N, CA, C and O of each residue as an XYZ file, in Angstrom:
468
protein
N      29.338     12.258     72.397
C      28.917     13.626     72.510
C      28.511     14.152     71.138
O      27.476     14.804     70.999
N      29.333     13.865     70.119
C      29.024     14.346     68.765
C      27.733     13.740     68.235
O      26.935     14.435     67.606
N      27.519     12.454     68.482
C      26.309     11.791     67.986
C      25.083     12.358     68.680
O      24.085     12.661     68.026
N      25.148     12.506     70.004
C      24.012     13.061     70.741
C      23.723     14.492     70.316
O      22.560     14.877     70.196
N      24.773     15.290     70.086
C      24.584     16.666     69.632
C      23.934     16.690     68.253
O      22.996     17.450     68.016
N      24.439     15.852     67.343
C      23.915     15.805     65.973
C      22.430     15.461     65.961
O      21.687     15.956     65.114
N      21.991     14.618     66.894
C      20.587     14.224     66.952
C      19.747     15.132     67.847
O      18.568     14.865     68.077
N      20.356     16.205     68.349
C      19.614     17.165     69.152
C      19.239     16.656     70.531
O      18.302     17.171     71.141
N      19.955     15.647     71.041
C      19.614     15.068     72.341
C      20.253     15.811     73.508
O      19.851     15.609     74.654
N      21.243     16.672     73.242
C      21.890     17.445     74.296
C      22.096     18.875     73.812
O      22.077     19.152     72.613
N      22.290     19.765     74.759
C      22.598     21.149     74.435
C      24.105     21.312     74.435
O      24.737     21.112     75.473
N      24.706     21.669     73.300
C      26.160     21.804     73.243
C      26.674     22.871     74.197
O      26.015     23.889     74.412
N      27.834     22.642     74.759
C      28.502     23.606     75.627
C      29.863     23.908     75.022
O      30.425     23.075     74.311
N      30.400     25.097     75.299
C      31.734     25.403     74.759
C      32.768     24.434     75.316
O      32.669     23.987     76.459
N      33.756     24.119     74.494
C      34.818     23.210     74.934
C      35.685     23.905     75.975
O      36.060     25.068     75.827
N      35.990     23.164     77.021
C      36.848     23.675     78.081
C      38.064     22.762     78.146
O      37.915     21.540     78.176
N      39.243     23.325     78.167
C      40.458     22.524     78.233
C      41.323     23.046     79.366
O      41.794     24.182     79.314
N      41.539     22.221     80.398
C      42.414     22.671     81.486
C      43.848     22.818     80.997
O      44.274     22.128     80.071
N      44.580     23.713     81.621
C      45.972     23.934     81.237
C      46.798     22.663     81.347
O      47.717     22.454     80.555
N      46.484     21.813     82.316
C      47.238     20.573     82.503
C      47.015     19.596     81.353
O      47.777     18.641     81.200
N      45.981     19.821     80.541
C      45.683     18.905     79.448
C      46.729     18.971     78.335
O      46.739     18.103     77.461
N      47.589     19.955     78.341
C      48.611     20.055     77.292
C      49.823     19.191     77.593
O      50.630     18.945     76.696
N      49.979     18.721     78.828
C      51.095     17.849     79.188
C      50.666     16.395     78.975
O      49.772     15.909     79.668
N      51.291     15.701     78.025
C      50.922     14.342     77.670
C      51.790     13.332     78.416
O      52.973     13.575     78.655
N      51.202     12.215     78.776
C      51.950     11.105     79.348
C      51.238      9.823     78.953
O      50.047      9.828     78.642
N      51.971      8.742     78.970
C      51.383      7.447     78.656
C      52.150      6.373     79.428
O      53.379      6.409     79.493
N      51.433      5.433     80.002
C      52.080      4.322     80.698
C      52.619      3.324     79.683
O      52.141      3.269     78.550
N      53.611      2.536     80.083
C      54.349      1.677     79.157
C      53.557      0.488     78.613
O      53.743      0.103     77.458
N      52.676     -0.099     79.428
C      51.993     -1.328     79.022
C      50.493     -1.253     79.329
O      50.071     -0.513     80.218
N      49.697     -2.021     78.587
C      48.271     -2.123     78.929
C      48.107     -2.599     80.372
O      48.905     -3.397     80.863
N      47.100     -2.119     81.027
C      46.748     -2.441     82.412
C      47.725     -1.873     83.440
O      47.600     -2.176     84.626
N      48.700     -1.055     83.016
C      49.542     -0.363     84.000
C      48.717      0.649     84.784
O      48.884      0.788     85.995
N      47.827      1.355     84.092
C      47.017      2.388     84.745
C      45.719      2.583     83.977
O      45.724      2.714     82.753
N      44.611      2.602     84.704
C      43.321      2.949     84.123
C      42.901      4.299     84.668
O      43.087      4.586     85.850
N      42.336      5.121     83.807
C      41.811      6.411     84.223
C      40.288      6.330     84.243
O      39.663      5.840     83.302
N      39.713      6.816     85.326
C      38.270      6.732     85.506
C      37.701      8.127     85.741
O      38.305      8.943     86.438
N      36.541      8.393     85.157
C      35.872      9.671     85.388
C      34.394      9.516     85.079
O      33.975      8.526     84.479
N      33.622     10.481     85.486
C      32.198     10.498     85.194
C      31.770     11.950     85.053
O      32.464     12.863     85.502
N      30.640     12.148     84.436
C      30.084     13.488     84.292
C      28.573     13.411     84.362
O      27.973     12.381     84.054
N      27.971     14.505     84.767
C      26.519     14.597     84.769
C      26.124     15.442     83.570
O      26.765     16.452     83.277
N      25.073     15.032     82.879
C      24.656     15.725     81.680
C      23.144     15.848     81.677
O      22.450     15.006     82.248
N      22.630     16.887     81.041
C      21.186     17.048     80.901
C      20.811     16.843     79.444
O      21.360     17.498     78.558
N      19.879     15.940     79.194
C      19.365     15.747     77.848
C      18.484     16.943     77.486
O      18.127     17.730     78.363
N      18.134     17.090     76.223
C      17.358     18.257     75.812
C      15.992     18.317     76.483
O      15.422     19.400     76.617
N      15.457     17.174     76.908
C      14.164     17.199     77.608
C      14.327     17.498     79.098
O      13.348     17.497     79.844
N      15.576     17.757     79.535
C      15.834     18.099     80.931
C      16.203     16.913     81.803
O      16.562     17.097     82.966
N      16.126     15.713     81.276
C      16.468     14.535     82.051
C      17.951     14.544     82.406
O      18.806     14.675     81.529
N      18.249     14.405     83.687
C      19.648     14.340     84.137
C      20.150     12.911     83.991
O      19.472     11.962     84.385
N      21.356     12.763     83.417
C      21.983     11.459     83.300
C      23.421     11.552     83.783
O      24.051     12.606     83.699
N      23.922     10.453     84.283
C      25.323     10.351     84.682
C      25.998      9.405     83.696
O      25.462      8.347     83.366
N      27.182      9.799     83.230
C      27.941      9.006     82.266
C      29.301      8.712     82.883
O      30.019      9.637     83.264
N      29.661      7.443     82.984
C      30.933      7.043     83.576
C      31.743      6.257     82.565
O      31.193      5.517     81.750
N      33.061      6.426     82.626
C      33.931      5.698     81.724
C      35.255      5.385     82.379
O      35.672      6.056     83.323
N      35.911      4.362     81.870
C      37.218      3.951     82.364
C      38.076      3.599     81.161
O      37.674      2.805     80.311
N      39.265      4.195     81.094
C      40.138      4.113     79.927
C      41.489      3.538     80.313
O      42.075      3.942     81.318
N      41.990      2.590     79.514
C      43.355      2.106     79.714
C      44.303      3.187     79.209
O      44.219      3.598     78.052
N      45.207      3.650     80.078
C      46.052      4.777     79.718
C      47.001      4.473     78.570
O      47.236      5.341     77.730
N      47.550      3.276     78.510
C      48.522      2.940     77.463
C      47.878      2.866     76.073
O      48.346      3.506     75.131
N      46.817      2.091     75.957
C      46.212      1.827     74.652
C      45.094      2.803     74.306
O      44.688      2.896     73.147
N      44.596      3.529     75.297
C      43.423      4.397     75.154
C      42.156      3.586     74.859
O      41.175      4.110     74.333
N      42.200      2.307     75.208
C      41.048      1.427     75.039
C      40.031      1.732     76.131
O      40.383      1.818     77.308
N      38.782      1.895     75.745
C      37.712      2.142     76.702
C      37.309      0.807     77.319
O      36.565      0.033     76.715
N      37.808      0.543     78.530
C      37.563     -0.761     79.156
C      36.158     -0.871     79.718
O      35.660     -1.978     79.922
N      35.507      0.264     79.972
C      34.147      0.232     80.478
C      33.478      1.574     80.328
O      34.126      2.619     80.391
N      32.171      1.541     80.127
C      31.385      2.760     79.998
C      29.946      2.442     80.365
O      29.442      1.362     80.058
N      29.290      3.383     81.021
C      27.879      3.181     81.373
C      27.224      4.535     81.588
O      27.886      5.519     81.917
N      25.930      4.567     81.399
C      25.136      5.764     81.662
C      23.902      5.346     82.441
O      23.392      4.237     82.281
N      23.434      6.248     83.284
C      22.241      5.967     84.075
C      21.478      7.261     84.307
O      22.074      8.332     84.414
N      20.185      7.159     84.383
C      19.369      8.329     84.689
C      19.636      8.780     86.119
O      19.878      7.959     87.004
N      19.593     10.075     86.334
C      19.779     10.621     87.669
C      21.220     10.996     87.938
O      22.056     10.985     87.033
N      21.508     11.326     89.186
C      22.871     11.740     89.537
C      23.834     10.559     89.547
O      23.422      9.405     89.667
N      25.119     10.865     89.421
C      26.140      9.822     89.471
C      26.209      9.191     90.849
O      25.926      9.836     91.859
N      26.586      7.932     90.876
C      26.704      7.217     92.142
C      28.008      6.431     92.162
O      28.598      6.152     91.118
N      28.441      6.082     93.352
C      29.606      5.225     93.486
C      29.380      3.876     92.842
O      30.315      3.279     92.309
N      28.150      3.387     92.883
C      27.828      2.104     92.267
C      28.009      2.163     90.753
O      28.465      1.194     90.146
N      27.653      3.296     90.138
C      27.809      3.437     88.696
C      29.281      3.387     88.304
O      29.651      2.627     87.409
N      30.129      4.183     88.957
C      31.545      4.198     88.578
C      32.210      2.857     88.894
O      33.080      2.409     88.146
N      31.813      2.218     89.985
C      32.416      0.929     90.308
C      31.968     -0.148     89.322
O      32.754     -1.035     88.988
N      30.720     -0.090     88.847
C      30.255     -1.081     87.869
C      31.041     -0.969     86.563
O      31.261     -1.974     85.888
N      31.466      0.238     86.203
C      32.273      0.435     85.003
C      33.649     -0.203     85.187
O      34.160     -0.852     84.274
N      34.250     -0.020     86.364
C      35.554     -0.633     86.644
C      35.428     -2.159     86.631
O      36.283     -2.842     86.068
N      34.382     -2.693     87.238
C      34.193     -4.145     87.250
C      34.014     -4.705     85.845
O      34.521     -5.785     85.541
N      33.301     -3.986     84.987
C      33.146     -4.432     83.596
C      34.511     -4.504     82.916
O      34.786     -5.439     82.165
N      35.363     -3.516     83.180
C      36.709     -3.523     82.619
C      37.547     -4.669     83.156
O      38.289     -5.305     82.407
N      37.433     -4.935     84.448
C      38.183     -6.043     85.053
C      37.732     -7.372     84.458
O      38.558     -8.241     84.179
N      36.426     -7.533     84.264
C      35.912     -8.766     83.659
C      36.498     -8.993     82.266
O      36.785    -10.129     81.892
N      36.674     -7.923     81.504
C      37.163     -8.055     80.135
C      38.683     -8.061     80.025
O      39.244     -8.805     79.221
N      39.365     -7.222     80.842
C      40.801     -6.985     80.627
C      41.701     -7.421     81.772
O      42.923     -7.390     81.629
N      41.140     -7.822     82.893
C      41.950     -8.148     84.062
C      42.091     -6.951     84.991
O      41.547     -5.877     84.733
N      42.821     -7.151     86.062
C      42.966     -6.113     87.093
C      44.109     -5.178     86.720
O      45.208     -5.645     86.424
N      43.874     -3.860     86.728
C      44.951     -2.917     86.421
C      45.917     -2.792     87.593
O      45.567     -3.077     88.738
N      47.140     -2.362     87.286
C      48.136     -2.148     88.349
C      47.779     -0.965     89.224
O      48.033     -0.978     90.429
N      47.186      0.067     88.621
C      46.776      1.238     89.396
C      45.588      1.905     88.731
O      45.282      1.657     87.565
N      44.927      2.758     89.501
C      43.761      3.495     89.028
C      44.011      4.980     89.243
O      44.538      5.385     90.279
N      43.634      5.784     88.266
C      43.805      7.231     88.349
C      42.450      7.898     88.160
O      41.721      7.587     87.218
N      42.121      8.814     89.060
C      40.865      9.557     88.948
C      41.078     10.940     89.554
O      42.138     11.239     90.102
N      40.053     11.769     89.444
C      40.137     13.057     90.115
C      39.787     12.867     91.594
O      39.630     11.736     92.056
N      39.670     13.946     92.317
C      39.384     13.865     93.749
C      37.899     14.047     94.062
O      37.539     14.481     95.156
N      37.044     13.714     93.100
C      35.605     13.829     93.310
C      35.117     12.863     94.374
O      35.752     11.845     94.649
N      33.979     13.196     94.967
C      33.436     12.377     96.066
C      33.004     10.984     95.628
O      32.773     10.127     96.481
N      32.889     10.729     94.333
C      32.625      9.355     93.876
C      33.841      8.483     94.133
O      33.718      7.279     94.358
N      35.024      9.103     94.098
C      36.276      8.352     94.141
C      36.996      8.404     95.485
O      37.586      7.405     95.897
N      36.963      9.527     96.170
C      37.693      9.624     97.437
C      36.980     10.531     98.438
O      36.407     11.561     98.084
N      37.039     10.110     99.691
C      36.517     10.922    100.782
C      37.642     11.391    101.688
O      37.402     11.901    102.783
N      38.876     11.213    101.219
C      40.073     11.499    102.023
C      40.058     12.910    102.619
O      40.368     13.097    103.795
N      39.698     13.895    101.799
C      39.723     15.285    102.303
C      38.656     15.536    103.361
O      38.765     16.474    104.150
N      37.624     14.693    103.375
C      36.552     14.864    104.354
C      36.597     13.822    105.464
O      35.695     13.760    106.300
N      37.648     13.003    105.473
C      37.859     12.067    106.568
C      37.077     10.771    106.505
O      36.833     10.165    107.548
N      36.674     10.320    105.328
C      36.009      9.026    105.232
C      36.481      8.303    103.974
O      37.079      8.905    103.082
N      36.203      7.009    103.920
C      36.580      6.202    102.763
C      35.342      5.907    101.927
O      34.324      5.459    102.454
N      35.432      6.156    100.631
C      34.298      5.877     99.739
C      34.239      4.396     99.398
O      35.192      3.653     99.634
N      33.122      3.981     98.848
C      32.966      2.606     98.381
C      34.004      2.286     97.325
O      34.546      1.180     97.304
N      34.294      3.252     96.435
C      35.294      3.050     95.384
C      36.651      2.734     95.989
O      37.321      1.793     95.562
N      37.064      3.523     96.992
C      38.368      3.294     97.653
C      38.378      1.931     98.356
O      39.353      1.186     98.259
N      37.306      1.615     99.053
C      37.251      0.334     99.780
C      37.320     -0.840     98.795
O      37.988     -1.836     99.071
N      36.645     -0.733     97.665
C      36.662     -1.807     96.675
C      38.047     -1.961     96.047
O      38.490     -3.078     95.780
N      38.732     -0.834     95.813
C      40.085     -0.953     95.262
C      40.981     -1.704     96.211
O      42.160     -1.904     95.920
């Protein structure tokens, strides 16, 4: 984010910090839990991109990251997890938000991400 901002490739937005972000936790060992998330961003020329990442909770090692033009997809977030599995092995558990890339539970269906897990 800092590099893209410095080069004028994105429009900076004010930092937002959820209240829950002040409570810290860490799993005991690498591969105990991976955290996955993605965001949509607009470059300064208006191009929409999706950025996905997966982080090992214990070490804070970025096991996978990818960006693609257009809106985020289940294939994008799953490709990031697969890249991490190829490099680090299979995690014991996965943690994500309740976005439609990750779960369809509230709407009564299973996403590709859930089925692959």
